[in-house]
MARSEFI-910705 format. One record per atom (N, C-alpha, C, O, CB): x, y, z; residue in three letters. Coordinates in pm, whole numbers, padded with zeros to 5 digits, always signed. Glycine has a CB too. Layout:
BEGIN
XYZALA...
//
This chain:
BEGIN
+00075-00121-00003MET+00001+00007+00004MET+00054+00131-00006MET+00001+00221-00071MET-00058+00016+00107MET+00189+00146+00074PRO+00281+00253+00061PRO+00313+00289-00092PRO+00315+00409-00119PRO+00407+00215+00136PRO+00339+00195-00194TRP+00371+00213-00322TRP+00263+00299-00388TRP+00292+00392-00463TRP+00391+00083-00388TRP+00118+00262-00353LEU+00027+00362-00419LEU+00030+00506-00368LEU+00033+00603-00444LEU-00113+00316-00406LEU+00031+00513-00238THR+00046+00650-00181THR+00180+00711-00236THR+00189+00834-00239THR+00047+00645-00019THR+00274+00639-00274ARG+00391+00694-00329ARG+00364+00740-00469ARG+00412+00845-00511ARG+00502+00597-00324ARG+00276+00647-00556LEU+00250+00689-00671LEU+00149+00795-00694LEU+00140+00849-00805LEU+00225+00592-00732LEU+00067+00830-00589PHE-00011+00948-00611PHE+00058+01069-00561PHE+00025+01181-00600PHE-00144+00937-00548PHE+00156+01050-00472LEU+00227+01171-00449LEU+00316+01211-00573LEU+00328+01327-00613LEU+00312+01154-00323LEU+00374+01107-00626ALA+00458+01161-00734ALA+00373+01201-00862ALA+00427+01278-00942ALA+00567+01053-00772ALA+00262+01163-00885ALA+00187+01216-00997ALA+00132+01352-00960ALA+00122+01436-01049ALA+00074+01119-01038ALA+00094+01383-00832PHE+00069+01511-00798PHE+00172+01591-00809PHE+00152+01704-00853PHE+00022+01521-00685PHE+00291+01555-00774ALA+00417+01630-00773ALA+00454+01682-00911ALA+00502+01793-00936ALA+00529+01544-00720ALA+00419+01570-01009LEU+00449+01628-01127LEU+00330+01711-01207LEU+00359+01784-01302LEU+00500+01521-01206LEU+00204+01695-01164LEU+00092+01781-01223LEU+00125+01907-01148LEU+00059+02000-01194LEU-00070+01723-01199LEU+00211+01949-01040LEU+00222+02076-01025LEU+00377+02143-01082LEU+00401+02264-01084LEU+00193+02094-00876LEU+00460+02050-01121ALA+00597+02070-01136ALA+00587+02112-01293ALA+00658+02204-01334ALA+00695+01933-01094ALA+00502+02047-01375ILE+00500+02090-01532ILE+00447+02238-01539ILE+00511+02321-01604ILE+00395+01986-01630ILE+00343+02269-01481PRO+00311+02408-01496PRO+00414+02513-01458PRO+00428+02623-01512PRO+00196+02432-01422PRO+00481+02465-01361ALA+00581+02556-01289ALA+00672+02575-01383ALA+00712+02690-01402ALA+00646+02504-01160ALA+00723+02469-01461GLY+00832+02480-01575GLY+00760+02561-01693GLY+00831+02639-01756GLY+00887+02320-01633GLY+00661+02553-01718ALA+00569+02623-01833ALA+00599+02765-01782ALA+00667+02844-01846ALA+00384+02580-01838ALA+00542+02793-01656LEU+00541+02948-01611LEU+00687+02999-01604LEU+00709+03117-01634LEU+00467+02969-01458LEU+00763+02938-01574THR+00913+02985-01570THR+00964+03003-01720THR+01035+03101-01742THR+01011+02870-01489THR+00938+02928-01811LEU+00960+02932-01968LEU+00895+03054-01996LEU+00967+03144-02038LEU+00896+02805-02057LEU+00769+03078-01983GLY+00683+03181-02035GLY+00752+03314-01980GLY+00798+03393-02062GLY+00524+03161-01987GLY+00759+03338-01858ALA+00827+03446-01761ALA+00961+03479-01843ALA+00983+03594-01882ALA+00863+03382-01591ALA+01061+03359-01871GLY+01188+03391-01921GLY+01171+03459-02086GLY+01228+03557-02133GLY+01281+03246-01913GLY+01078+03373-02146VAL+01066+03450-02289VAL+01019+03576-02306VAL+01051+03651-02398VAL+00986+03388-02373VAL+00909+03611-02175LEU+00882+03762-02173LEU+00980+03862-02111LEU+00969+03984-02127LEU+00761+03782-02104LEU+01070+03806-02043LEU+01156+03901-01977LEU+01284+03924-02073LEU+01362+04018-02061LEU+01197+03844-01829LEU+01291+03825-02169ASP+01408+03850-02244ASP+01371+03935-02386ASP+01284+03905-02468ASP+01479+03704-02273ASP+01450+04035-02389PRO+01390+04130-02509PRO+01367+04044-02662PRO+01267+04034-02734PRO+01512+04267-02538PRO+01496+03995-02675ASP+01502+03913-02815ASP+01421+03824-02839ASP+01365+03810-02948ASP+01610+03847-02839ASP+01405+03751-02738PHE+01290+03638-02746PHE+01144+03691-02758PHE+01055+03639-02826PHE+01294+03547-02614PHE+01133+03805-02677ARG+00995+03858-02690ARG+00950+03909-02824ARG+00842+03889-02880ARG+00977+03965-02597ARG+01067+03988-02871ASP+01058+04070-03019ASP+01027+03936-03138ASP+00945+03943-03230ASP+01242+04167-03062ASP+01110+03827-03107ALA+01111+03709-03218ALA+00966+03658-03183ALA+00886+03671-03276ALA+01247+03577-03199ALA+00926+03614-03090PHE+00803+03516-03076PHE+00668+03658-03118PHE+00562+03634-03178PHE+00794+03423-02867PHE+00697+03753-03084GLY+00584+03856-03115GLY+00592+03885-03274GLY+00499+03937-03335GLY+00606+04005-03023GLY+00692+03855-03323ARG+00698+03863-03482ARG+00650+03739-03542ARG+00579+03743-03643ARG+00846+03887-03538ARG+00682+03631-03488LEU+00645+03500-03522LEU+00482+03478-03519LEU+00415+03425-03608LEU+00717+03406-03423LEU+00442+03527-03403GLY+00292+03529-03384GLY+00211+03593-03479GLY+00122+03542-03547GLY+00259+03587-03265GLY+00256+03732-03478LEU+00180+03833-03567LEU+00194+03731-03742LEU+00102+03694-03815LEU+00286+04029-03560LEU+00319+03717-03755VAL+00324+03655-03913VAL+00245+03526-03922VAL+00200+03501-04033VAL+00484+03617-03967VAL+00220+03438-03823GLY+00152+03326-03838GLY+00002+03370-03837GLY-00078+03307-03905GLY+00192+03224-03733GLY-00039+03474-03764LEU-00194+03509-03761LEU-00217+03576-03888LEU-00320+03554-03952LEU-00242+03608-03635LEU-00099+03684-03941PHE-00183+03732-04047PHE-00155+03618-04187PHE-00219+03628-04292PHE-00135+03907-04079PHE-00072+03537-04167SER-00105+03454-04286SER-00204+03359-04263SER-00265+03334-04367SER+00009+03384-04336SER-00246+03293-04162GLY-00357+03218-04152GLY-00491+03307-04186GLY-00583+03255-04249GLY-00358+03157-04012GLY-00499+03440-04144LEU-00601+03499-04183LEU-00622+03500-04339LEU-00732+03474-04389LEU-00594+03619-04128LEU-00512+03531-04411ALA-00489+03544-04559ALA-00542+03403-04619ALA-00619+03387-04714ALA-00322+03576-04596ALA-00491+03325-04555ASP-00500+03175-04610ASP-00688+03146-04599ASP-00752+03103-04695ASP-00384+03043-04485ASP-00737+03172-04491LEU-00890+03162-04475LEU-00962+03267-04557LEU-01074+03238-04598LEU-00934+03180-04323LEU-00906+03394-04587ALA-00993+03475-04679ALA-00969+03407-04831ALA-01065+03412-04909ALA-00947+03647-04672ALA-00862+03354-04869GLU-00845+03291-04992GLU-00924+03173-05020GLU-00935+03124-05133GLU-00719+03260-05006GLU-00992+03116-04889GLY-01060+02960-04903GLY-00985+02871-04896GLY-01028+02764-04936GLY-01127+02922-05018GLY-00847+02874-04845LEU-00771+02790-04837LEU-00792+02697-04696LEU-00798+02761-04591LEU-00652+02855-04856LEU-00803+02571-04690PRO-00816+02508-04564PRO-00691+02531-04449PRO-00572+02526-04480PRO-00832+02359-04599PRO-00737+02555-04321PRO-00615+02620-04247PRO-00530+02473-04206PRO-00539+02449-04085PRO-00670+02728-04091PRO-00452+02373-04282ASP-00403+02282-04243ASP-00264+02293-04186ASP-00210+02221-04102ASP-00417+02210-04328ASP-00219+02395-04248ILE-00072+02443-04217ILE-00073+02500-04093ILE+00017+02468-04015ILE-00012+02547-04315ILE-00157+02577-04060ALA-00169+02659-03929ALA-00170+02564-03830ALA-00089+02573-03738ALA-00295+02750-03916ALA-00268+02453-03837VAL-00311+02337-03752VAL-00172+02245-03712VAL-00127+02221-03600VAL-00430+02241-03843VAL-00126+02208-03831MET-00001+02156-03822MET+00118+02214-03741MET+00186+02150-03660MET+00033+02149-03938MET+00134+02354-03778ALA+00231+02435-03693ALA+00185+02439-03554ALA+00275+02436-03470ALA+00247+02579-03744ALA+00080+02445-03517ALA+00020+02459-03389ALA+00053+02324-03293ALA+00087+02324-03175ALA-00141+02483-03412ALA+00032+02209-03381LEU+00063+02087-03337LEU+00211+02058-03300LEU+00257+01992-03207LEU+00021+02001-03433LEU+00271+02126-03398ALA+00425+02090-03387ALA+00494+02146-03261ALA+00570+02085-03186ALA+00506+02149-03513ALA+00440+02313-03250PHE+00486+02381-03123PHE+00417+02315-03030PHE+00491+02303-02933PHE+00462+02531-03111PHE+00316+02266-03012ALA+00261+02186-02882ALA+00346+02075-02858ALA+00388+02061-02743ALA+00113+02128-02897ALA+00382+01987-02954GLN+00475+01874-02942GLN+00630+01913-02881GLN+00689+01855-02790GLN+00488+01811-03093GLN+00666+02008-02944ALA+00815+02062-02879ALA+00775+02109-02736ALA+00850+02079-02644ALA+00894+02204-02972ALA+00680+02170-02716LEU+00676+02232-02567LEU+00642+02108-02461LEU+00662+02115-02340LEU+00547+02360-02555LEU+00593+02005-02525ALA+00549+01883-02440ALA+00678+01803-02405ALA+00699+01751-02295ALA+00439+01784-02522ALA+00760+01800-02512VAL+00903+01748-02487VAL+00965+01821-02395VAL+01012+01768-02294VAL+00990+01747-02604VAL+00972+01927-02414LEU+01058+02015-02293LEU+01007+02028-02174LEU+01077+02029-02073LEU+01084+02152-02321LEU+00866+02043-02173LEU+00821+02052-02031LEU+00782+01938-01959LEU+00771+01936-01837LEU+00716+02133-02021LEU+00761+01835-02037ILE+00710+01723-01974ILE+00818+01608-01952ILE+00827+01545-01847ILE+00596+01676-02054ILE+00887+01591-02049LEU+00975+01470-02052LEU+01092+01468-01937LEU+01115+01370-01868LEU+01043+01464-02197LEU+01155+01580-01929PRO+01261+01594-01833PRO+01223+01570-01687PRO+01290+01497-01613PRO+01315+01726-01847PRO+01104+01640-01645PRO+01074+01588-01494PRO+01021+01441-01468PRO+01027+01379-01362PRO+00964+01679-01431PRO+00969+01400-01587VAL+00919+01276-01566VAL+01041+01170-01593VAL+01026+01057-01546VAL+00791+01255-01660VAL+01124+01189-01644LEU+01245+01104-01658LEU+01329+01109-01527LEU+01387+01011-01479LEU+01334+01154-01782LEU+01328+01249-01468THR+01414+01265-01366THR+01343+01187-01250THR+01398+01102-01180THR+01444+01416-01337THR+01222+01225-01242ALA+01141+01152-01122ALA+01170+01006-01127ALA+01221+00941-01036ALA+00977+01172-01132ALA+01132+00961-01241LEU+01140+00812-01248LEU+01291+00760-01181LEU+01307+00700-01074LEU+01124+00765-01419LEU+01376+00794-01259LEU+01523+00777-01206LEU+01549+00781-01066LEU+01614+00696-01006LEU+01608+00877-01256LEU+01488+00899-01008GLY+01496+00942-00887GLY+01419+00843-00788GLY+01469+00813-00679GLY+01447+01080-00886GLY+01305+00797-00828GLU+01214+00698-00756GLU+01284+00576-00756GLU+01295+00510-00653GLU+01075+00679-00819GLU+01333+00539-00869ALA+01372+00407-00869ALA+01512+00394-00794ALA+01530+00295-00723ALA+01376+00355-01016ALA+01598+00475-00805LEU+01724+00487-00729LEU+01706+00537-00587LEU+01804+00539-00513LEU+01819+00580-00800LEU+01587+00577-00544GLY+01579+00622-00393GLY+01671+00749-00383GLY+01738+00761-00280GLY+01633+00498-00282GLY+01680+00856-00491LEU+01766+00974-00468LEU+01675+01070-00391LEU+01558+01072-00428LEU+01823+01040-00606LEU+01709+01150-00291ARG+01643+01261-00189ARG+01708+01382-00232ARG+01654+01485-00189ARG+01669+01237-00020ARG+01810+01399-00306SER+01871+01543-00323SER+01793+01644-00405SER+01730+01603-00503SER+02008+01533-00391SER+01792+01746-00381PHE+01730+01852-00452PHE+01825+01881-00568PHE+01780+01931-00671PHE+01702+01977-00360PHE+01942+01856-00557LEU+02022+01884-00665LEU+02004+01756-00776LEU+02023+01776-00896LEU+02176+01905-00608LEU+01973+01647-00732TRP+01921+01557-00853TRP+01818+01619-00916TRP+01840+01654-01032TRP+01871+01418-00815TRP+01696+01645-00864TYR+01566+01664-00911TYR+01586+01805-00990TYR+01579+01804-01113TYR+01452+01663-00787TYR+01608+01922-00922GLY+01658+02049-00972GLY+01767+02044-01092GLY+01744+02084-01206GLY+01717+02121-00854GLY+01870+01998-01055GLY+01996+02002-01154GLY+01968+01907-01248GLY+01976+01954-01361GLY+02139+01972-01091GLY+01928+01752-01243GLY+01894+01662-01330GLY+01773+01730-01433GLY+01794+01741-01554GLY+01851+01533-01247GLY+01669+01766-01384THR+01576+01822-01467THR+01615+01933-01557THR+01579+01941-01675THR+01477+01861-01393THR+01695+02026-01492GLY+01747+02165-01554GLY+01835+02106-01672GLY+01801+02126-01788GLY+01845+02273-01437GLY+01955+02031-01639THR+02022+01976-01739THR+01970+01904-01852THR+02005+01933-01966THR+02094+01909-01689THR+01878+01800-01825LEU+01819+01748-01939LEU+01723+01836-02020LEU+01716+01814-02141LEU+01754+01635-01899LEU+01636+01947-01958THR+01599+02014-02040THR+01669+02099-02122THR+01635+02118-02239THR+01531+02057-01995THR+01791+02165-02058ALA+01875+02251-02157ALA+01943+02167-02255ALA+01965+02230-02359ALA+01983+02336-02083ALA+01986+02041-02258LEU+02027+01951-02338LEU+01937+01896-02458LEU+01975+01863-02570LEU+02061+01859-02258LEU+01818+01897-02408LEU+01705+01829-02524LEU+01742+01899-02670LEU+01763+01827-02768LEU+01516+01874-02479LEU+01750+02046-02681PRO+01744+02090-02813PRO+01906+02067-02880PRO+01930+02078-03001PRO+01687+02253-02810PRO+01980+02043-02806TRP+02106+02004-02851TRP+02114+01867-02881TRP+02180+01832-02979TRP+02203+02036-02761TRP+02053+01779-02806LEU+02049+01631-02839LEU+01997+01605-02974LEU+02051+01543-03066LEU+01962+01554-02740LEU+01854+01677-02969ALA+01785+01659-03092ALA+01831+01710-03226ALA+01781+01675-03333ALA+01671+01709-03073ALA+01933+01795-03212ARG+02007+01847-03339ARG+02126+01792-03358ARG+02173+01798-03472ARG+02031+01986-03342ARG+02195+01733-03262GLY+02314+01642-03298GLY+02433+01769-03248GLY+02543+01772-03303GLY+02318+01582-03495GLY+02402+01850-03159GLY+02519+01955-03124GLY+02481+02064-03166GLY+02376+02077-03228GLY+02654+01935-03179GLY+02598+02203-03129PRO+02535+02326-03170PRO+02522+02351-03336PRO+02577+02273-03414PRO+02619+02441-03103PRO+02463+02442-03371ALA+02451+02455-03527ALA+02564+02490-03592ALA+02606+02433-03693ALA+02358+02551-03569ALA+02633+02611-03520SER+02750+02629-03566SER+02851+02713-03454SER+02789+02766-03362SER+02727+02698-03700SER+02978+02727-03453PRO+03044+02796-03353PRO+02998+02940-03325PRO+02995+02983-03210PRO+03179+02795-03384PRO+02961+03017-03435ALA+02911+03176-03439ALA+02767+03166-03375ALA+02736+03245-03286ALA+02901+03249-03613ALA+02680+03072-03420ALA+02542+03052-03383ALA+02532+03029-03232ALA+02435+03064-03165ALA+02481+02933-03462ALA+02626+02976-03190ALA+02634+02900-03053ALA+02645+03010-02938ALA+02612+02973-02825ALA+02771+02793-03048ALA+02692+03150-02956THR+02721+03230-02882THR+02607+03326-02807THR+02589+03344-02686THR+02805+03287-02951THR+02543+03374-02910GLY+02453+03461-02860GLY+02292+03403-02807GLY+02271+03365-02692GLY+02445+03562-02972GLY+02203+03406-02898ALA+02077+03363-02860ALA+02072+03208-02838ALA+01976+03169-02772ALA+01979+03409-02963ALA+02138+03137-02871GLU+02151+02981-02838GLU+02193+02986-02702GLU+02136+02902-02632GLU+02261+02893-02930GLU+02278+03062-02641ALA+02352+03033-02505ALA+02223+03099-02424ALA+02204+03047-02315ALA+02530+03117-02478ALA+02158+03175-02450ARG+02051+03255-02388ARG+01964+03146-02372ARG+01949+03101-02258ARG+01990+03380-02470ARG+01894+03087-02484LEU+01805+02987-02480LEU+01841+02852-02391LEU+01757+02779-02339LEU+01784+02956-02616LEU+01978+02836-02385THR+02012+02711-02299THR+02000+02748-02168THR+01964+02676-02074THR+02152+02651-02320THR+02031+02863-02165ALA+02038+02922-01987ALA+01861+02933-01944ALA+01820+02894-01835ALA+02134+03135-01970ALA+01791+02981-02027LEU+01653+02976-01997LEU+01602+02840-01986LEU+01529+02819-01889LEU+01579+03048-02093LEU+01625+02743-02067LEU+01586+02633-02042LEU+01635+02533-01919LEU+01556+02452-01870LEU+01604+02589-02149LEU+01757+02546-01878LEU+01834+02519-01758LEU+01760+02568-01637LEU+01743+02507-01532LEU+01972+02585-01766LEU+01720+02679-01667VAL+01627+02760-01525VAL+01496+02681-01524VAL+01447+02620-01429VAL+01579+02954-01550VAL+01451+02694-01645THR+01310+02626-01664THR+01295+02488-01606THR+01205+02466-01525THR+01275+02612-01814THR+01382+02392-01644GLY+01388+02249-01578GLY+01428+02258-01450GLY+01383+02177-01370GLY+01480+02151-01644GLY+01509+02346-01413ALA+01554+02363-01243ALA+01419+02378-01161ALA+01385+02306-01067ALA+01659+02520-01207ALA+01346+02486-01214ALA+01227+02513-01143ALA+01122+02406-01120ALA+01059+02381-01017ALA+01169+02614-01206ALA+01117+02341-01258SER+01010+02226-01264SER+01059+02098-01152SER+00980+02038-01079SER+01001+02162-01441SER+01206+02072-01157GLY+01280+01982-01079GLY+01268+01998-00921GLY+01250+01910-00837GLY+01419+01995-01120GLY+01284+02151-00900PHE+01255+02189-00740PHE+01118+02169-00697PHE+01087+02128-00585PHE+01285+02342-00705PHE+01026+02203-00803VAL+00882+02205-00727VAL+00855+02035-00694VAL+00796+01998-00592VAL+00740+02282-00845VAL+00910+01938-00802TYR+00884+01803-00788TYR+00944+01751-00658TYR+00894+01660-00592TYR+00935+01730-00905TYR+01075+01829-00621TRP+01156+01793-00507TRP+01065+01813-00390TRP+01028+01726-00312TRP+01290+01877-00495TRP+01030+01956-00389LEU+00959+02014-00276LEU+00847+01908-00227LEU+00833+01880-00108LEU+00893+02159-00321LEU+00776+01857-00320ILE+00632+01788-00291ILE+00661+01643-00292ILE+00578+01581-00227ILE+00509+01824-00407ILE+00756+01566-00348ALA+00764+01434-00367ALA+00895+01388-00328ALA+00910+01289-00256ALA+00733+01400-00496ALA+01001+01466-00382GLY+01136+01388-00372GLY+01215+01405-00254GLY+01328+01356-00245GLY+01224+01422-00479GLY+01160+01476-00156ARG+01233+01475-00024ARG+01198+01357+00052ARG+01264+01333+00153ARG+01203+01598+00060ARG+01102+01280+00017THR+01066+01158+00101THR+01080+01039+00023THR+01013+00940+00053THR+00924+01163+00155THR+01171+01036-00088VAL+01184+00916-00150VAL+01291+00823-00103VAL+01399+00878-00079VAL+01200+00940-00278VAL+01282+00676-00081GLY+01393+00601-00039GLY+01405+00609+00128GLY+01326+00671+00199GLY+01526+00659-00117GLY+01503+00543+00169PRO+01519+00512+00333PRO+01570+00643+00375PRO+01642+00712+00302PRO+01633+00378+00381PRO+01529+00684+00510ARG+01570+00803+00573ARG+01721+00784+00598ARG+01773+00672+00599ARG+01487+00831+00705ARG+01786+00895+00617PRO+01950+00872+00634PRO+01950+00864+00783PRO+01868+00910+00863PRO+02061+01006+00571PRO+02060+00797+00805ALA+02081+00772+00986ALA+02121+00899+01026ALA+02185+00979+00958ALA+02211+00653+01045ALA+02078+00914+01145PRO+02110+01060+01209PRO+02249+01062+01263PRO+02294+01164+01316PRO+02008+01101+01334PRO
//
């Protein structure tokens, strides 16, 4: 029966950790002027092209596919790292906030690099890519820290006094 309690606690912690990561990512994008401008331009371009397509009578397939691709990328960045870190932490009985915060942050920051196979080019890795990596590190760390606060502190056997 304790495993059932542990399962509910972990699920509840993940249900709170994922939105914490999403809020951190949103705040980071809004606070960074370059990201804010880029997303603002992309949003307006997508809105105007979607409205133009609808006015011409074209089906909004491209807009739907772009929205699905964006949602999938957000799901990979916001859901996969805390779930993997929580599963490994639960299986290994880890209690450290460094594991949950640091592990989730590192995995979140590495996901775009791993998907692409490394940095795009040495010149591109300096400016915006470094800021994006730092933003993703903080996003994952916030998500992992929230998980640790709720469920990670009670994993495994208690240390001896």
